[in-house]
C-alpha positions as CSV (number, residue, x, y, z in Angstrom):
1,M,161.1,154.1,136.3
2,Y,158.0,153.1,138.1
3,S,157.5,150.6,140.7
4,I,154.1,148.5,141.1
5,G,152.5,148.6,144.5
6,I,150.1,145.7,145.5
7,D,147.8,146.1,148.4
8,I,146.2,142.6,149.4
9,G,143.0,142.9,151.4
10,G,140.3,140.5,152.5
11,T,137.7,141.6,150.2
12,G,139.9,143.7,147.5
13,I,143.3,144.1,146.0
14,Q,144.4,147.5,144.9
15,L,147.5,148.2,143.1
16,G,149.1,151.1,141.2
17,L,151.9,152.4,139.4
18,V,154.1,154.5,141.7
19,D,157.0,156.8,140.7
20,E,160.2,157.5,142.5
21,Q,158.5,160.0,144.6
22,G,155.9,158.2,145.8
23,R,153.0,159.6,143.5
24,I,150.5,157.1,142.2
25,A,150.2,157.5,138.3
26,H,147.7,155.0,137.6
27,K,145.6,152.5,139.8
28,G,143.7,149.2,139.2
29,G,142.4,146.7,141.5
30,I,140.4,143.5,141.7
31,V,138.1,141.7,144.1
32,T,139.7,139.1,146.4
33,R,138.9,135.6,145.5
34,T,139.4,133.0,148.2
35,D,137.4,130.3,146.4
36,I,140.1,129.1,143.8
37,P,143.5,127.7,144.2
38,F,146.5,129.9,145.5
39,D,148.3,129.7,141.9
40,Q,145.1,131.1,140.3
41,Q,144.7,133.8,142.9
42,V,148.2,135.3,142.1
43,K,147.8,134.8,138.3
44,A,144.7,137.0,138.8
45,I,146.6,139.5,140.6
46,A,149.5,139.3,137.9
47,D,147.0,139.7,135.0
48,C,145.5,142.8,136.9
49,V,149.1,144.5,136.9
50,L,149.6,143.9,133.3
51,E,146.1,145.2,132.6
52,T,147.1,148.4,134.9
53,I,150.4,149.0,133.2
54,A,149.0,148.9,129.7
55,A,146.1,151.2,130.8
56,S,148.5,153.6,131.9
57,G,150.5,153.8,128.5
58,H,153.4,152.1,129.7
59,S,155.1,148.8,129.3
60,V,156.5,146.1,131.6
61,E,160.0,147.5,130.5
62,D,159.0,150.8,132.6
63,I,158.7,149.0,135.7
64,S,161.5,148.3,138.1
65,S,160.1,146.2,140.9
66,I,156.7,144.7,142.4
67,G,156.2,145.4,145.9
68,V,153.6,143.7,148.0
69,G,151.7,144.5,151.4
70,V,150.1,141.6,152.7
71,P,147.8,141.2,156.0
72,G,149.7,138.7,157.7
73,V,153.4,137.3,158.2
74,V,155.7,137.4,155.3
75,A,159.3,135.5,155.2
76,P,161.0,138.3,153.1
77,R,164.1,136.1,152.2
78,T,162.0,133.3,150.6
79,G,159.4,135.4,149.4
80,H,157.0,133.0,151.0
81,I,153.8,134.2,152.9
82,A,154.2,132.5,156.3
83,F,150.4,132.7,157.0
84,C,147.6,135.0,155.7
85,N,144.3,134.1,157.5
86,N,142.1,136.4,155.5
87,L,143.1,134.6,152.3
88,G,143.6,131.1,153.9
89,W,147.3,131.1,152.7
90,K,149.9,129.2,154.7
91,D,153.7,128.9,153.5
92,A,152.6,130.1,150.2
93,P,155.3,130.9,147.5
94,F,154.0,134.2,146.4
95,R,157.4,135.5,145.1
96,E,157.8,132.4,142.9
97,E,154.2,132.4,141.5
98,M,154.4,136.0,140.7
99,Q,157.5,135.7,138.8
100,R,156.2,133.0,136.7
101,W,154.0,135.8,135.2
102,I,156.1,138.9,135.5
103,D,160.0,138.7,135.5
104,K,160.6,141.7,137.9
105,P,161.9,141.5,141.3
106,V,159.2,141.2,144.1
107,H,159.4,142.5,147.6
108,M,157.1,141.7,150.2
109,D,156.2,142.9,153.8
110,N,153.2,143.0,156.3
111,D,150.6,145.7,155.2
112,A,151.3,147.7,158.3
113,T,154.9,148.0,157.7
114,V,154.4,149.1,154.0
115,A,151.7,151.7,155.2
116,G,154.7,153.0,157.6
117,L,157.0,153.1,154.8
118,A,154.6,154.9,152.7
119,E,154.4,157.8,155.3
120,Y,158.3,157.8,155.8
121,H,158.6,158.3,151.9
122,A,155.6,160.4,151.0
123,G,153.7,161.2,154.2
124,V,154.0,162.8,157.6
125,S,157.2,161.1,158.5
126,A,159.0,162.1,155.3
127,G,162.6,163.6,156.0
128,T,162.6,161.8,159.5
129,H,165.9,159.7,160.7
130,S,163.2,156.9,162.2
131,S,159.6,156.3,162.5
132,V,157.2,153.7,164.2
133,F,153.5,153.7,162.6
134,I,150.8,152.4,164.6
135,T,147.7,151.4,162.7
136,L,144.5,151.5,165.1
137,G,141.6,149.3,163.5
138,T,140.0,146.3,164.2
139,G,143.6,145.2,165.6
140,V,146.7,146.8,166.1
141,G,149.5,146.7,163.5
142,G,152.9,148.4,163.3
143,G,155.6,149.5,160.8
144,I,159.1,150.3,161.9
145,V,161.6,152.5,159.5
146,L,165.0,152.9,160.9
147,G,167.6,155.1,158.9
148,G,165.3,154.8,155.6
149,K,164.9,151.1,155.9
150,V,162.3,148.8,157.0
151,W,162.9,146.8,160.2
152,S,160.8,143.6,160.0
153,G,163.1,141.4,162.2
154,F,165.4,138.8,161.1
155,H,162.6,136.4,160.7
156,G,160.0,138.9,159.3
157,V,157.9,138.9,162.2
158,G,159.4,142.1,163.9
159,S,157.0,145.3,164.5
160,E,153.9,142.9,165.3
161,I,153.1,145.9,168.0
162,G,149.8,144.7,168.6
163,H,150.7,141.5,170.2
164,M,153.0,142.8,172.6
165,I,152.0,141.7,176.1
166,F,150.4,144.4,177.8
167,E,148.7,142.8,180.6
168,V,149.8,139.6,182.1
169,D,146.8,137.0,181.9
170,G,145.0,139.8,180.6
171,E,142.0,139.7,177.7
172,P,142.1,136.8,175.4
173,C,143.3,137.7,172.0
174,N,142.3,136.3,168.8
175,C,146.3,135.1,168.2
176,G,146.1,132.6,171.2
177,N,147.8,134.5,173.8
178,R,146.4,136.8,176.5
179,G,146.9,140.5,177.2
180,C,148.1,141.6,173.8
181,L,148.1,145.4,173.1
182,E,145.3,145.0,170.5
183,R,142.9,143.8,173.1
184,Y,143.2,147.3,174.7
185,C,144.0,149.7,172.0
186,S,141.9,148.8,169.0
187,A,138.2,149.5,167.7
188,T,137.4,146.0,168.8
189,A,138.8,147.0,172.4
190,I,136.8,150.3,172.4
191,I,133.5,148.6,171.5
192,R,134.3,145.9,174.3
193,M,135.1,148.5,177.0
194,A,131.8,150.5,175.8
195,R,129.5,147.5,176.1
196,E,130.8,146.8,179.4
197,E,130.1,150.0,180.6
198,V,126.6,150.5,179.1
199,A,125.5,147.4,181.0
200,K,126.0,149.4,184.2
201,T,124.9,152.7,182.9
202,P,121.7,151.8,180.5
203,D,121.0,155.6,180.2
204,S,124.4,156.6,178.7
205,L,124.4,158.7,175.4
206,V,126.6,156.1,174.0
207,L,123.6,153.6,174.1
208,Q,121.3,156.2,172.7
209,M,123.4,156.9,169.6
210,A,123.3,153.0,169.2
211,G,119.7,153.1,169.1
212,G,119.3,151.2,172.5
213,D,121.3,148.2,170.9
214,P,124.6,147.4,172.3
215,A,125.6,145.4,169.0
216,K,125.6,148.5,167.3
217,I,128.1,150.5,169.2
218,N,131.3,151.4,167.2
219,A,134.2,153.4,168.0
220,K,133.0,156.3,166.4
221,I,129.9,156.5,168.7
222,V,132.3,156.3,171.6
223,F,134.2,159.2,170.5
224,D,131.2,161.1,169.6
225,A,129.7,160.6,173.0
226,A,133.0,161.6,174.6
227,R,133.0,164.9,172.8
228,E,129.5,165.5,174.4
229,N,131.0,164.9,177.6
230,D,128.7,161.7,178.1
231,P,130.2,159.9,181.3
232,V,130.3,156.4,179.6
233,G,131.8,158.0,176.4
234,K,134.6,159.9,178.3
235,A,135.4,157.0,180.7
236,V,136.1,154.7,177.8
237,F,137.9,157.2,175.6
238,D,140.0,158.2,178.7
239,R,140.9,154.6,179.4
240,F,141.8,153.9,175.6
241,V,144.1,157.1,175.4
242,R,145.7,155.9,178.5
243,Y,146.3,152.4,177.2
244,L,147.5,154.1,173.9
245,A,150.0,156.6,175.5
246,Q,151.3,153.6,177.7
247,A,151.9,151.6,174.5
248,I,153.7,154.9,172.8
249,V,155.9,155.3,175.6
250,T,157.0,151.7,175.8
251,I,157.9,152.1,172.2
252,I,159.7,155.4,172.8
253,N,161.8,153.9,175.6
254,F,162.7,150.8,173.5
255,L,163.4,152.5,170.1
256,D,163.4,156.3,170.9
257,P,162.1,157.0,167.2
258,E,161.9,160.5,165.9
259,I,158.4,160.4,165.1
260,V,155.3,158.0,166.2
261,V,152.6,158.1,163.7
262,L,149.0,157.0,164.4
263,G,146.8,155.8,161.4
264,G,144.0,153.3,160.7
265,G,140.2,153.6,161.1
266,V,140.5,155.1,164.8
267,S,143.0,157.9,163.9
268,K,140.0,159.4,161.8
269,A,138.9,160.9,165.4
270,G,141.5,163.4,164.0
271,A,142.8,166.2,166.5
272,F,140.3,164.9,169.3
273,L,142.3,161.9,169.6
274,L,145.9,163.4,168.9
275,D,145.5,166.1,171.6
276,A,144.6,163.8,174.2
277,V,147.3,161.5,173.3
278,R,149.8,164.1,173.0
279,Q,148.6,165.4,176.3
280,A,149.0,161.7,178.1
281,V,152.4,160.7,176.8
282,P,154.6,162.9,179.2
283,E,153.1,161.5,182.5
284,Y,154.6,158.1,181.5
285,L,157.9,159.3,180.1
286,L,161.1,157.8,181.5
287,Y,163.4,160.6,180.7
288,K,160.9,163.6,181.5
289,T,163.5,166.5,180.8
290,L,164.7,165.0,177.3
291,P,162.9,165.7,174.0
292,C,160.8,162.6,172.8
293,A,159.2,161.6,169.4
294,R,156.6,163.7,168.0
295,I,153.3,162.1,167.7
296,E,151.5,162.6,164.5
297,L,148.4,161.4,162.4
298,A,149.0,159.7,159.0
299,E,148.5,161.5,155.9
300,L,148.1,159.2,153.1
301,G,144.8,157.2,153.8
302,P,144.0,154.4,151.8
303,D,146.7,155.0,149.3
304,A,149.4,154.2,151.9
305,G,149.3,150.4,151.0
306,I,150.2,150.8,147.4
307,I,152.8,153.7,147.9
308,G,154.4,151.7,150.5
309,A,154.8,148.4,148.9
310,A,155.8,150.1,145.8
311,M,158.7,151.7,147.9
312,L,159.8,148.2,149.2
313,G,162.2,148.1,146.4
314,K,163.6,151.5,146.6
C-alpha cells in the first residue's frame, strides 16, 4: 500500500505516492492558487492527487491514507486549518473538503513537523527514540517526534520553536510578540544583523559581495564572508551560532531528545555551520558530564515535506 503526501507551499503544492519505507514512487504538483475560493483550491489538489495516482499506474484502492503538511496551524482532531497566512485560510475545513473528492483518511500537521517526521522515518534520525527537527529559513519551525509519534500538543500548536520567547521585549516578530527565537536564528535575522554591522563597517567583505548594496545581503553571503575571516561576516556568524546553540540547549534541557536535526535553507552551509554549533553547545549545557543529543544536518531536502506528510498516517 501507498500513502499520499501533500506538501502545501505558498507558490507550489508538491505531492507524491510514498511507500511504507518512505520512498517516493511517483510525484505530481500544481501551482498554488490564491485567487480562487477555498473549496476550489482543495478540489484542484484532489484532482492532482487523482491524476498522479493514475499516472503512477496505480488506483485509489492502492492508497491507504492522505497526509498534508501545511505552512500554518492545524487542529488535527477537527481537520481544520486554524490559519495559513500564505493561502489566506482561516478555520478552513480541509479534511472535510478533501474527503468530498477522495474517500480516504486525511491526516494533517504543520509543514516543519512533517519534515521532522520524514527525517525520523527515512532520514538522518531514523532508528532513534526521539528527535527534534529545527528548520532554519526565513523563519524558524520545529518538529518533535517522541517514541515514533509526532508531538503537536493538545491543541495542535506544539513545536512552534520559532516563537519561543528568546529575549524579553526583544526584536519585534511578525506574530505580534517581541523577542521570538526566529528573530535571532533565521536567515532574516542573519540579514538584519549583517545590515546593522555593515552600516558601521562599510568596507566589509560582506558589503563587497553584495555589490555595495545592503539590500542584496543574504545569509549565504554572510557565511561565505565568515569563511574568509571577514570581521563582519565572522561577527554575525558567531553571534548566530551562539543564539542557535543556546536555543538547542533549551530544547535539550526541556525534552532531552536523542537527536537534534538542523534543516532549512540556512543548514545548506553544511559542515561549516554544523561544526561551529557542535563546538558551541557544550558551553551552555546544564549537565556537562552527561551525554546529550547528537546534532546533525537533515538529509532529505525538498522531498521531506512529501515523505513526512505521507508518514502521518503510518
